C-alpha positions in Angstrom: 297.4 197.8 88.2 294.3 200.1 87.1 293.2 202.0 84.5 291.6 205.3 84.1 290.4 207.9 81.9 292.3 211.6 81.8 290.5 214.4 81.3 289.5 215.1 77.8 292.1 217.5 75.9 295.2 217.4 78.2 297.8 218.6 76.2 300.2 216.8 79.0 299.2 213.4 77.5 301.3 214.3 74.6 304.5 215.0 76.1 307.5 213.0 76.4 308.3 214.0 80.0 307.9 212.1 83.1 306.9 213.8 86.3 306.9 212.3 89.5 304.8 212.8 92.7 304.7 211.6 96.4 300.9 212.5 97.1 300.0 209.1 98.5 301.5 206.1 100.2 303.1 204.9 96.8 304.7 207.3 94.5 303.3 207.8 91.1 305.1 208.3 88.1 303.1 210.2 85.0 304.7 208.9 81.7 303.2 211.0 78.8 303.1 209.4 75.2 303.9 210.9 71.8 302.4 208.3 69.9 298.5 208.8 71.0 296.3 209.4 68.3 293.5 212.0 68.3 290.5 211.5 69.6 287.6 210.8 66.8 284.1 210.2 67.0 281.2 209.8 64.6 276.9 209.9 65.5 273.9 211.2 64.8 271.0 212.9 67.1 266.9 212.8 67.0 265.1 214.5 68.9 260.9 215.6 69.3 259.8 219.1 71.3 256.5 219.8 72.5 255.4 222.8 73.8 252.0 222.6 75.6 251.0 226.0 77.4 253.9 227.3 79.8 256.0 223.9 79.3 258.2 221.7 77.1 258.4 218.3 76.3 261.5 216.7 74.3 262.6 213.3 73.6 266.1 212.8 72.2 267.9 209.8 71.0 271.3 209.7 70.2 274.1 207.2 69.0 277.7 207.8 68.7 280.9 205.9 68.0 284.5 206.9 69.5 287.7 206.1 67.7 291.2 205.9 69.5 289.2 206.9 73.0 292.0 207.6 75.4 292.4 206.4 79.0 295.6 205.8 81.4 297.0 202.4 82.1 298.1 202.4 85.8 300.9 199.4 86.6 302.9 198.9 89.7 307.1 198.5 89.3 309.9 198.1 91.8 311.8 201.3 91.1 314.3 203.2 93.2 313.5 207.3 92.6 315.4 208.3 95.4 314.4 206.6 98.4 315.5 202.8 97.2 313.9 200.2 95.6 310.2 200.7 96.3 306.9 199.9 94.5 306.1 202.6 92.3 302.9 203.5 89.8 303.4 204.0 86.4 301.1 206.0 84.4 301.0 206.1 80.7 298.3 207.2 78.7 296.7 205.1 75.7 294.1 204.7 73.0 291.3 202.0 73.3 290.1 199.8 70.7 287.0 201.0 70.5 284.0 202.9 72.2 280.4 203.3 71.7 277.1 205.3 73.0 273.7 205.2 72.3 270.9 206.2 74.7 267.7 208.3 75.4 267.1 211.4 77.0 263.6 212.8 78.1 263.0 216.3 79.9 259.7 217.8 81.2 259.1 221.3 82.4 255.9 222.8 83.0 254.6 225.5 85.2 251.1 224.6 86.9 249.5 228.3 85.7 246.2 226.4 84.3 245.8 225.9 88.3 243.2 228.0 90.2 245.2 230.4 92.9 247.3 230.1 94.8 248.2 226.8 93.5 249.1 228.3 89.9 251.9 228.9 91.5 253.7 225.3 91.6 255.6 223.6 88.5 258.2 220.3 87.8 261.3 220.2 85.9 262.7 216.6 85.2 264.6 214.8 82.8 266.2 211.3 82.9 269.3 209.9 80.6 269.6 206.4 79.7 272.6 204.7 78.1 273.7 201.6 76.7 277.8 202.1 76.6 280.3 199.8 75.2 284.1 200.4 76.0 286.7 197.9 74.6 290.4 198.1 75.7 293.5 196.0 75.8 295.2 195.1 79.2 297.9 192.4 80.3 295.5 189.1 80.1 294.0 190.6 76.2 291.1 192.8 75.2 288.2 193.5 77.7 284.9 194.9 77.6 283.1 197.2 80.0 280.5 199.8 80.0 282.0 203.2 79.6 284.4 204.2 82.2 282.9 206.9 84.9 280.0 207.0 82.9 276.2 205.6 84.9 273.6 204.5 82.6 271.2 206.3 84.4 270.8 209.4 86.0 267.8 211.4 86.4 266.6 215.1 88.1 263.4 216.1 89.4 262.2 219.6 91.0 259.2 220.7 92.1 258.8 224.4 92.6 256.2 227.0 94.1 257.0 231.0 92.7 254.4 233.2 93.5 255.3 236.9 94.4 257.8 237.5 96.7 258.0 233.7 97.5 260.1 230.8 96.0 261.0 227.4 97.0 262.1 224.0 95.6 262.4 220.9 96.5 265.0 218.7 94.1 266.2 215.1 93.7 268.8 213.5 91.7 270.1 210.4 90.9 273.3 209.5 89.8 273.4 205.1 88.8 276.4 203.2 89.4 279.6 203.5 87.1 282.7 201.4 87.0 285.3 203.6 88.6 288.6 201.8 88.0 290.1 198.6 86.1 292.5 196.3 87.6 294.6 195.6 84.7 295.1 191.9 85.2 292.1 190.7 88.0 288.9 191.6 86.8 287.3 190.7 89.7 289.1 194.0 91.3 287.5 196.5 89.4 286.2 198.9 91.7 282.7 200.3 90.8 280.9 203.4 92.5 276.7 202.4 93.7 274.3 204.4 92.7 273.1 207.3 94.8 270.1 209.8 95.7 270.3 213.2 96.6 267.7 215.4 97.7 267.9 219.3 98.0 265.4 222.5 98.9 265.6 226.2 98.9 263.2 228.5 99.9 263.4 232.6 99.8 261.5 235.5 100.4 261.8 238.9 98.1 261.8 241.8 101.1 262.0 244.2 98.3 263.7 245.1 95.0 266.9 245.2 97.5 266.6 242.2 99.8 266.1 238.6 99.6 266.6 236.3 102.1 266.8 233.1 102.0 267.6 229.5 103.3 269.0 226.8 101.4 269.9 222.6 102.0 272.2 220.2 100.4 272.2 216.4 100.8 269.1 216.5 102.8 268.9 212.2 102.7 272.6 212.6 103.9 273.8 210.0 101.2 277.6 209.2 100.7 279.5 207.5 98.0 280.1 203.6 98.6 282.9 202.3 96.4 282.8 198.2 95.6 284.8 195.8 94.4 285.3 192.2 94.4 282.8 189.1 92.4 279.4 190.4 91.8 280.8 194.1 93.3 280.0 192.3 97.1 282.6 194.1 98.7 283.1 197.3 100.0 286.3 199.3 99.2 285.1 202.6 100.3 282.6 204.4 102.1 282.8 208.7 102.1 280.0 210.3 103.9 279.2 214.0 103.0 276.8 214.9 105.5 274.1 218.0 105.4 274.5 221.5 104.4 272.9 224.2 105.0 272.9 228.1 104.5 270.8 231.3 105.6 271.5 234.2 104.0 270.3 237.7 102.9 271.0 238.5 99.1 271.2 242.1 98.4 271.0 243.7 95.0 271.3 247.5 93.4 
């Protein structure tokens, strides 16, 4: 049995209906829950901002407590859904016991206009978010506490750019830390996690005149895929998805 969070504000979660799907090898039966309580949150934010010449430095602290967080509890039952008795995945939204989030976010933007030409076209953008989360919910084996579902505790974005005259260029890096992706209702060691991953992108463009710009872009230059792991100590590979690199070359017109 597994546990997943639905998209917030899903109106179908409250409806007393059922929806049967045969998309996968195991049929999935989704049931609404009219007894769901509304999600409530209470928190505070404290931020500091400083504006140097052609730049910004900001630091923000935040703390949030969420009551009645909504998740979807999944379990397998032997049912006849028209093809004879077979395993069927039952999916029903529930309210969690407790959820807490606290963290810090740091952002820096700076154009190096104080440098001599042609280096005055360089600049940087960077931000990082560090979280400490706790998510408590009931399972078949009793209450369990994990990090907030599908929420990495560390994310970063960094870019180095150059803008001068008709030329614009940028190299970017993004890091998404590992996070809990699926919670097994009865076997904690069967929980599934996504491993952290780094992604590098780049772009360059040249404005020929006010109407025409040629450009080239590349995504995932590091050829980073998504790895899902499970088992004790997250040592066993569950799934590996390789996205490859993507390139564009084009001409933009504006009138």
